[in-house]
C-alpha positions as CSV (number, residue, x, y, z in Angstrom):
1,M,-27.6,-6.8,-5.1
2,P,-28.1,-8.3,-2.4
3,D,-26.7,-6.8,1.5
4,I,-23.3,-8.9,1.5
5,D,-23.5,-9.4,5.6
6,E,-27.0,-11.2,5.5
7,V,-25.1,-13.7,2.7
8,L,-22.6,-14.3,4.6
9,K,-24.9,-15.7,7.7
10,R,-26.0,-17.6,5.7
11,I,-23.4,-20.2,3.8
12,N,-21.3,-22.1,4.0
13,H,-18.7,-21.8,0.4
14,V,-16.6,-18.8,-0.7
15,H,-15.3,-18.9,-4.3
16,F,-12.8,-16.0,-5.1
17,I,-11.7,-15.8,-8.5
18,G,-8.0,-14.7,-8.8
19,I,-7.1,-15.7,-5.2
20,G,-3.2,-15.8,-5.4
21,G,-3.6,-11.6,-5.9
22,S,-2.7,-9.2,-3.0
23,G,-6.0,-8.2,-1.8
24,M,-7.7,-11.3,-2.2
25,C,-5.1,-14.1,-0.4
26,P,-5.5,-12.4,2.7
27,L,-9.4,-12.1,3.0
28,A,-9.4,-16.3,1.8
29,E,-7.3,-17.2,4.7
30,I,-9.7,-14.9,7.8
31,L,-12.7,-16.2,5.7
32,F,-10.8,-19.9,6.2
33,A,-10.1,-19.0,9.4
34,K,-13.9,-18.1,10.7
35,G,-14.9,-21.4,9.6
36,Y,-16.2,-21.5,5.6
37,I,-15.3,-23.9,2.6
38,I,-13.1,-21.9,0.7
39,S,-11.8,-22.6,-3.2
40,G,-10.8,-20.4,-5.5
41,S,-8.5,-20.0,-9.2
42,D,-5.7,-18.0,-10.6
43,N,-3.9,-18.2,-13.2
44,N,-0.4,-16.9,-12.0
45,E,1.6,-19.8,-10.1
46,T,3.2,-18.5,-7.1
47,D,4.6,-18.8,-3.3
48,T,1.2,-17.9,-2.3
49,L,-0.9,-19.9,-4.5
50,Q,0.7,-23.1,-2.5
51,R,0.7,-21.3,1.0
52,I,-2.7,-21.2,0.7
53,R,-2.8,-25.2,-0.5
54,N,-1.1,-26.0,1.8
55,M,-3.8,-24.7,4.6
56,G,-6.1,-26.7,3.1
57,I,-7.8,-24.3,0.4
58,K,-8.6,-25.8,-2.2
59,V,-6.9,-23.7,-5.7
60,Y,-7.4,-24.7,-9.2
61,F,-5.2,-23.5,-11.6
62,G,-6.7,-21.6,-14.9
63,Q,-9.7,-20.0,-14.7
64,K,-13.3,-22.2,-16.1
65,P,-16.4,-21.7,-15.2
66,E,-16.6,-25.7,-13.1
67,N,-14.8,-24.4,-11.1
68,I,-17.3,-22.0,-9.0
69,E,-19.7,-25.5,-8.8
70,G,-20.5,-26.0,-5.0
71,A,-20.3,-22.0,-4.3
72,E,-22.4,-20.3,-2.6
73,M,-20.7,-16.7,-3.0
74,I,-18.5,-15.7,-5.5
75,I,-16.1,-12.9,-4.8
76,Y,-13.6,-11.7,-7.3
77,T,-10.9,-8.5,-7.8
78,A,-11.4,-5.5,-9.6
79,A,-8.7,-6.2,-11.6
80,L,-10.7,-8.8,-13.9
81,L,-12.0,-8.6,-17.4
82,K,-15.3,-8.6,-17.7
83,D,-15.2,-11.9,-20.2
84,N,-13.7,-14.0,-17.3
85,P,-15.3,-17.2,-17.9
86,E,-15.5,-17.7,-14.2
87,L,-17.0,-14.5,-13.3
88,V,-19.6,-14.6,-16.6
89,A,-20.9,-18.1,-15.4
90,A,-20.9,-16.9,-11.7
91,K,-23.0,-13.9,-12.7
92,N,-25.4,-16.1,-14.9
93,S,-26.2,-18.7,-12.0
94,G,-27.4,-16.2,-9.6
95,I,-24.5,-16.4,-7.4
96,P,-24.1,-13.9,-5.0
97,T,-21.5,-12.3,-6.8
98,F,-19.0,-9.0,-5.3
99,E,-15.8,-6.8,-5.6
100,R,-13.2,-7.7,-2.9
101,S,-13.9,-4.4,-1.4
102,K,-17.1,-5.6,-0.2
103,L,-16.1,-8.3,1.2
104,L,-12.9,-6.2,3.3
105,G,-16.0,-3.7,4.0
106,A,-18.2,-7.1,6.1
107,L,-14.7,-8.3,7.4
108,T,-14.6,-4.7,9.3
109,R,-18.2,-5.1,10.9
110,K,-16.5,-8.6,11.8
111,F,-14.4,-7.1,14.1
112,S,-14.7,-4.4,16.7
113,D,-11.7,-2.6,16.4
114,S,-10.9,-2.5,13.4
115,I,-8.0,0.3,12.0
116,C,-8.8,1.7,8.7
117,V,-5.9,3.2,7.0
118,S,-6.1,6.3,4.2
119,G,-4.5,8.7,2.5
120,T,-2.5,9.0,-1.1
121,H,0.1,7.9,0.6
122,G,2.1,6.2,3.1
123,K,-1.2,3.4,3.4
124,T,1.0,-0.1,3.9
125,T,4.2,1.2,4.8
126,T,1.7,2.7,8.4
127,C,-0.4,-0.4,7.8
128,S,2.6,-2.8,8.3
129,M,4.4,-1.1,11.3
130,L,0.7,-1.0,13.1
131,T,0.5,-4.6,12.1
132,Q,4.0,-4.9,13.3
133,V,3.5,-2.9,16.8
134,L,0.5,-4.7,17.5
135,I,1.3,-8.5,17.2
136,E,4.8,-7.2,19.7
137,A,2.3,-5.9,22.0
138,G,0.4,-9.0,22.4
139,K,-2.5,-8.0,20.6
140,D,-3.2,-11.2,18.0
141,P,-4.3,-8.8,15.5
142,S,-6.3,-9.8,11.8
143,A,-4.4,-8.0,9.2
144,V,-5.1,-7.0,5.1
145,I,-1.6,-5.1,4.1
146,G,-0.6,-4.2,0.1
147,G,3.3,-5.5,0.7
148,K,5.0,-8.2,2.7
149,L,5.1,-7.9,5.8
150,P,9.3,-9.2,7.2
151,L,7.7,-10.3,10.5
152,T,5.6,-13.0,9.2
153,G,6.8,-13.0,5.3
154,T,3.3,-12.9,4.3
155,N,0.3,-9.6,3.5
156,G,-1.8,-11.1,6.0
157,I,-2.4,-11.8,9.2
158,V,-5.3,-14.0,10.9
159,G,-5.4,-13.2,14.4
160,N,-8.5,-13.9,17.3
161,T,-8.9,-11.0,18.2
162,S,-11.0,-8.1,18.3
163,F,-8.2,-5.6,16.6
164,F,-8.1,-5.9,12.8
165,V,-5.9,-3.5,10.7
166,C,-6.1,-2.4,7.2
167,E,-5.3,-0.1,4.5
168,S,-8.4,2.1,3.0
169,C,-7.9,3.2,-0.4
170,E,-10.1,5.8,-1.8
171,F,-10.2,4.4,-5.5
172,V,-13.3,4.3,-7.2
173,D,-14.7,5.3,-4.0
174,T,-13.9,1.6,-2.7
175,F,-13.2,2.6,0.9
176,L,-16.7,4.3,1.7
177,D,-17.5,0.4,1.3
178,L,-15.6,-0.2,4.9
179,T,-16.9,0.8,8.4
180,P,-13.7,1.7,10.5
181,D,-14.0,2.1,14.0
182,I,-10.6,4.1,14.0
183,A,-10.5,5.8,11.3
184,V,-6.9,7.1,9.7
185,V,-6.1,9.6,7.5
186,L,-2.3,9.7,6.4
187,N,-2.9,12.8,3.5
188,V,-4.9,13.9,0.6
189,D,-3.2,15.3,-2.1
190,E,-4.5,15.2,-6.1
191,D,-4.8,11.4,-7.2
192,H,-6.7,9.1,-9.5
193,L,-8.3,12.1,-10.9
194,D,-9.1,10.0,-14.2
195,Y,-12.3,8.8,-11.8
196,F,-12.4,11.4,-9.0
197,K,-12.0,14.6,-12.1
198,T,-10.7,17.3,-9.3
199,L,-9.1,17.6,-5.8
200,D,-13.2,18.8,-4.7
201,N,-14.3,15.6,-5.2
202,L,-11.2,13.4,-3.9
203,K,-11.9,15.1,-0.6
204,K,-15.4,15.2,0.0
205,S,-15.0,11.4,-0.2
206,F,-12.6,11.7,2.3
207,S,-14.9,13.3,3.9
208,K,-17.5,10.4,4.4
209,F,-14.8,8.1,5.1
210,I,-14.1,10.1,7.8
211,S,-18.2,10.2,9.4
212,L,-18.6,6.7,9.3
213,S,-15.8,6.3,12.0
214,T,-17.4,4.6,15.0
215,K,-14.8,5.0,18.0
216,A,-12.1,7.3,16.6
217,V,-10.6,9.9,14.2
218,I,-7.0,10.2,13.8
219,I,-5.9,12.6,11.3
220,N,-2.6,14.3,9.9
221,G,-2.6,17.9,11.9
222,D,0.0,18.9,9.1
223,D,-2.0,18.7,6.0
224,K,-4.1,21.1,5.2
225,N,-6.8,19.3,2.6
226,T,-7.2,16.5,5.3
227,V,-7.8,19.1,8.1
228,E,-10.4,20.4,5.5
229,C,-12.1,17.0,4.9
230,L,-12.2,16.7,8.8
231,N,-13.9,20.2,8.9
232,N,-17.0,18.6,6.3
233,S,-17.6,15.3,7.7
234,V,-20.1,14.5,10.6
235,I,-18.9,12.8,12.8
236,K,-20.4,10.8,15.6
237,P,-20.8,12.6,19.2
238,E,-19.7,9.6,21.0
239,V,-16.7,9.6,18.3
240,K,-13.1,11.0,19.4
241,V,-10.9,12.8,17.2
242,L,-6.6,13.1,17.6
243,T,-4.1,14.8,15.3
244,F,-0.6,13.9,14.4
245,G,1.9,16.1,13.1
246,L,5.2,18.4,13.6
247,N,3.0,20.8,14.4
248,E,2.3,22.9,17.8
249,G,-1.7,21.8,18.3
250,N,-1.7,18.5,17.7
251,N,-2.4,15.5,20.0
252,F,1.0,13.7,19.1
253,R,3.6,15.5,18.4
254,A,7.5,14.6,17.1
255,I,10.1,17.1,18.6
256,N,13.5,16.9,19.2
257,I,14.0,15.5,16.0
258,S,17.6,14.8,14.9
259,E,18.8,12.8,11.9
260,E,21.2,10.2,10.2
261,N,21.9,9.6,6.5
262,E,18.1,10.0,6.7
263,Y,17.3,8.0,9.6
264,Y,15.2,10.4,12.0
265,E,14.4,9.8,15.6
266,F,12.4,12.4,17.8
267,D,10.5,12.9,21.0
268,L,7.4,11.7,21.2
269,S,4.8,14.9,23.0
270,V,1.8,13.6,24.4
271,N,-0.9,16.4,24.7
272,S,2.2,18.7,24.9
273,E,3.8,16.5,28.0
274,I,7.4,14.0,26.4
275,S,6.6,10.8,26.8
276,G,9.6,9.0,24.9
277,R,11.6,9.1,22.6
278,I,11.0,7.2,19.1
279,K,14.1,5.3,16.7
280,L,12.9,4.8,13.1
281,S,14.9,2.0,11.8
282,I,13.3,3.1,7.6
283,P,14.6,6.6,5.8
284,G,13.0,9.3,5.0
285,K,11.3,12.1,6.9
286,H,7.9,11.2,6.2
287,N,8.1,8.2,7.6
288,I,8.0,10.0,11.4
289,Y,4.1,11.4,10.1
290,N,3.3,7.2,9.6
291,A,5.0,6.6,13.3
292,L,2.9,9.2,14.9
293,A,0.3,7.3,13.0
294,V,1.1,4.3,14.3
295,I,1.1,5.7,17.5
296,S,-1.8,7.6,18.1
297,S,-3.8,4.6,16.5
298,A,-2.1,1.9,19.0
299,V,-2.2,4.1,22.0
300,F,-5.9,4.6,22.1
301,S,-6.0,0.5,21.3
302,G,-4.5,0.5,24.9
303,V,-0.9,-0.3,23.7
304,S,2.0,1.9,25.5
305,V,4.5,4.5,24.4
306,E,7.0,1.7,25.7
307,E,5.4,-1.4,23.5
308,C,5.6,1.5,20.2
309,Q,8.9,2.2,20.6
310,K,10.5,-1.8,20.5
311,G,7.8,-2.1,17.6
312,I,8.9,0.7,15.7
313,E,12.3,0.1,16.3
314,D,11.6,-3.6,15.4
315,F,10.3,-2.6,11.8
316,H,12.7,-2.3,8.9
317,G,9.9,-1.9,5.3
318,A,7.4,-3.8,4.4
319,G,8.0,-5.1,0.7
320,R,8.4,-2.7,-2.4
321,R,8.3,0.6,0.5
322,F,12.4,1.3,0.2
323,E,12.8,-1.9,0.1
324,K,16.5,-3.2,-0.1
325,L,17.2,-6.0,-2.2
326,A,20.9,-6.7,-2.8
327,E,24.5,-4.9,-2.6
328,I,26.4,-6.6,-5.6
329,N,30.4,-5.1,-5.9
330,G,29.3,-2.0,-4.3
331,I,26.5,-1.2,-6.1
332,T,23.4,-1.3,-3.8
333,I,19.8,-1.8,-5.6
334,L,16.6,-0.9,-3.6
335,D,13.2,-1.3,-5.1
336,D,9.6,1.4,-3.8
337,Y,5.7,1.8,-5.3
338,A,6.2,5.1,-5.6
339,H,4.3,6.1,-8.3
340,H,2.9,9.7,-7.5
341,P,5.3,12.8,-7.9
342,L,4.7,13.5,-3.9
343,E,5.6,9.8,-3.6
344,L,8.2,10.1,-6.1
345,E,10.0,13.5,-3.9
346,V,9.9,11.9,-1.2
347,T,11.6,8.9,-1.7
348,L,14.4,10.4,-4.2
349,N,15.6,13.1,-2.2
350,T,15.6,10.2,0.9
351,A,17.9,8.5,-1.5
352,M,20.0,11.3,-2.5
353,N,20.3,12.3,0.6
354,M,21.8,8.8,2.3
355,G,25.1,9.6,1.0
356,F,25.4,7.4,-2.4
357,K,28.1,8.1,-5.2
358,H,25.3,8.2,-7.7
359,V,21.8,7.2,-8.2
360,Y,20.0,6.0,-10.7
361,A,15.9,6.0,-10.3
362,V,14.1,3.9,-12.7
363,F,10.6,4.4,-12.8
364,Q,7.6,2.6,-14.9
365,P,4.5,5.7,-15.6
366,F,1.7,4.0,-13.8
367,T,-1.7,5.0,-15.8
368,Y,-2.1,7.3,-19.0
369,S,-4.4,9.3,-17.0
370,R,-1.8,10.1,-14.0
371,T,1.0,10.8,-16.4
372,H,-1.1,12.9,-18.2
373,M,-2.8,14.9,-15.8
374,L,0.6,15.1,-13.2
375,F,3.3,15.5,-16.7
376,D,4.7,18.9,-15.6
377,D,4.8,17.6,-11.2
378,F,6.8,13.6,-13.2
379,V,8.8,16.0,-15.3
380,R,10.3,18.2,-12.1
381,V,10.7,14.9,-9.5
382,L,12.2,13.4,-12.1
383,K,14.8,15.4,-12.9
384,I,16.1,14.9,-8.4
385,P,18.0,11.7,-9.2
386,D,21.7,11.7,-11.0
387,Y,20.3,9.9,-13.7
388,C,17.1,9.1,-14.8
389,V,15.9,5.3,-16.8
390,M,12.2,5.2,-18.0
391,T,10.3,2.3,-19.2
392,E,7.0,2.6,-21.7
393,I,4.0,3.4,-19.5
394,M,2.4,0.8,-18.0
395,G,-1.7,1.0,-18.7
396,S,-3.7,-0.9,-17.0
397,R,-7.3,-0.3,-16.5
398,E,-7.0,2.3,-19.7
399,I,-6.7,2.9,-23.7
400,N,-4.3,5.9,-24.5
401,T,-7.0,8.1,-25.0
402,Y,-5.0,10.9,-23.9
403,N,-2.5,9.8,-26.5
404,I,0.8,10.2,-24.0
405,Y,4.0,8.5,-24.6
406,T,7.1,8.3,-21.9
407,S,9.3,9.3,-24.6
408,Q,7.3,13.7,-23.8
409,L,8.6,12.7,-20.2
410,A,12.2,12.3,-21.1
411,E,11.8,15.3,-23.6
412,K,11.6,17.3,-21.0
413,I,13.9,15.2,-18.4
414,P,18.2,16.5,-18.9
415,G,20.0,13.2,-19.8
416,S,17.5,10.5,-19.1
417,V,16.4,8.0,-21.1
418,W,14.1,5.2,-22.1
419,F,13.6,1.8,-23.2
420,N,10.5,-0.8,-24.3
421,T,11.6,-3.7,-22.0
422,F,12.8,-4.2,-18.9
423,E,15.5,-6.0,-20.3
424,E,17.1,-3.1,-22.0
425,V,16.4,-1.3,-18.7
426,A,18.0,-3.6,-17.0
427,S,21.5,-3.7,-19.4
428,Y,21.9,-0.6,-19.7
429,T,21.1,0.5,-15.9
430,V,23.9,-1.8,-14.7
431,S,26.5,-0.9,-17.6
432,R,26.9,2.2,-16.3
433,A,26.6,1.9,-12.5
434,E,29.5,2.0,-10.1
435,P,29.9,0.7,-6.7
436,G,29.0,3.9,-4.1
437,D,25.9,3.8,-6.8
438,C,22.6,3.5,-5.6
439,I,19.9,1.8,-8.6
440,I,15.6,2.2,-7.0
441,T,13.6,1.1,-9.1
442,L,10.3,2.9,-8.8
443,G,6.9,1.9,-9.7
444,C,3.0,0.1,-8.7
445,G,3.1,-1.5,-12.2
446,D,6.0,-4.6,-12.7
447,I,9.4,-3.0,-12.3
448,Y,10.1,-4.9,-9.9
449,K,10.9,-7.5,-12.9
450,A,13.7,-5.2,-13.8
451,A,15.6,-5.4,-10.7
452,K,15.4,-9.0,-10.8
453,I,16.8,-8.7,-14.0
454,M,19.7,-5.7,-12.9
455,I,20.5,-8.6,-10.3
456,K,21.1,-11.3,-12.0
457,I,23.4,-10.0,-14.4
458,L,25.7,-8.2,-11.4
459,K,25.3,-11.6,-10.0
460,E,26.5,-13.5,-13.0
461,K,29.3,-10.7,-13.6
462,N,30.6,-11.2,-9.9
463,Y,31.4,-14.8,-10.9
464,Q,33.1,-14.3,-14.5
């Protein structure tokens, strides 16, 4: 395979197959801003496609071999099927063709201050919060984020400085394609075991990611697995190591923590000196760690603690991260990306502690392998809410060789129910919810569509 950095030096026209995807669109925008000719295609008409058309990018609706004509490089999303007509044509034509993670890696090398945020949980919230802090501090960053940042209404930002913020996903080791100047590790937990097989293999990959850093490594010093990954990495002599957490010994600590309805404040201790009071505008104790990761990264990048205070207080969340979608007839509807048992646990405990009368968790399991391998953990955490409503498992890229079904979860969770369609899920839930209740849709698939149906039903009831 040709070297993508070298190819980018000698070509002008890049074509994106699946350009409307949340991970693709920001990359196209950044290359467009750097002077490349960009074209792309997608099978789904979205607001994103219209926005990039308005920028002057040629977008084809539908994917056909002739769409790649004139392209000198092809970027495709890993979600594509191997028989996609444009992908087949690209590979047959000999045009250099790369999966999106390779381009993201190349972009980290085009910026001299690339902040790459990794971890099993919290990447999108941390990247979004960090991007907001950098924007408000006048650092004018570029960014590729997994959810929409309300400040800009997009999940990609094209800035004009050396700063670049991006999520660094460990799945199939794609984060090893990156070259982080600042490598951030939020936590390391068992996930993607269909690929890694064991936690030890996962930790080895995180150690390799840490070793790629050129300026700083910033890690959760309270997380045993993350510290182990740090200890097993090979860090260059010029790279600075910073830790964050609640425990003594961390460079950036949260102390004197106070809480009201799951919204937290804390004093920031930097190398044992109190530097200011931080107030979070997003709920959940886990977001203390995300905020500390942001502060560590931002301060290392030349942002003052005062600027961090303001940016963090102004940050009210990212899309699909404990996002409040509506409040109708006293019923609050939230949506969250949580799909791993530990994510579900912190999200559901947060919701349960916010003073709602009842909490309805509406969960879409994602991938057969994860559901099978972490079955007992899913059962445990889905008992947390007052009521649990589920859909059938979204297999995504997998075939159900595990013979696992949502009905098996439901058998172990008292009072839980499951349905095949979002319409059934929505109808069941809103028919039982009362004023003062919270309904939260959960999962990294398309469960948010069920939330939209519920909002529609509740609005129609309101008009009757």
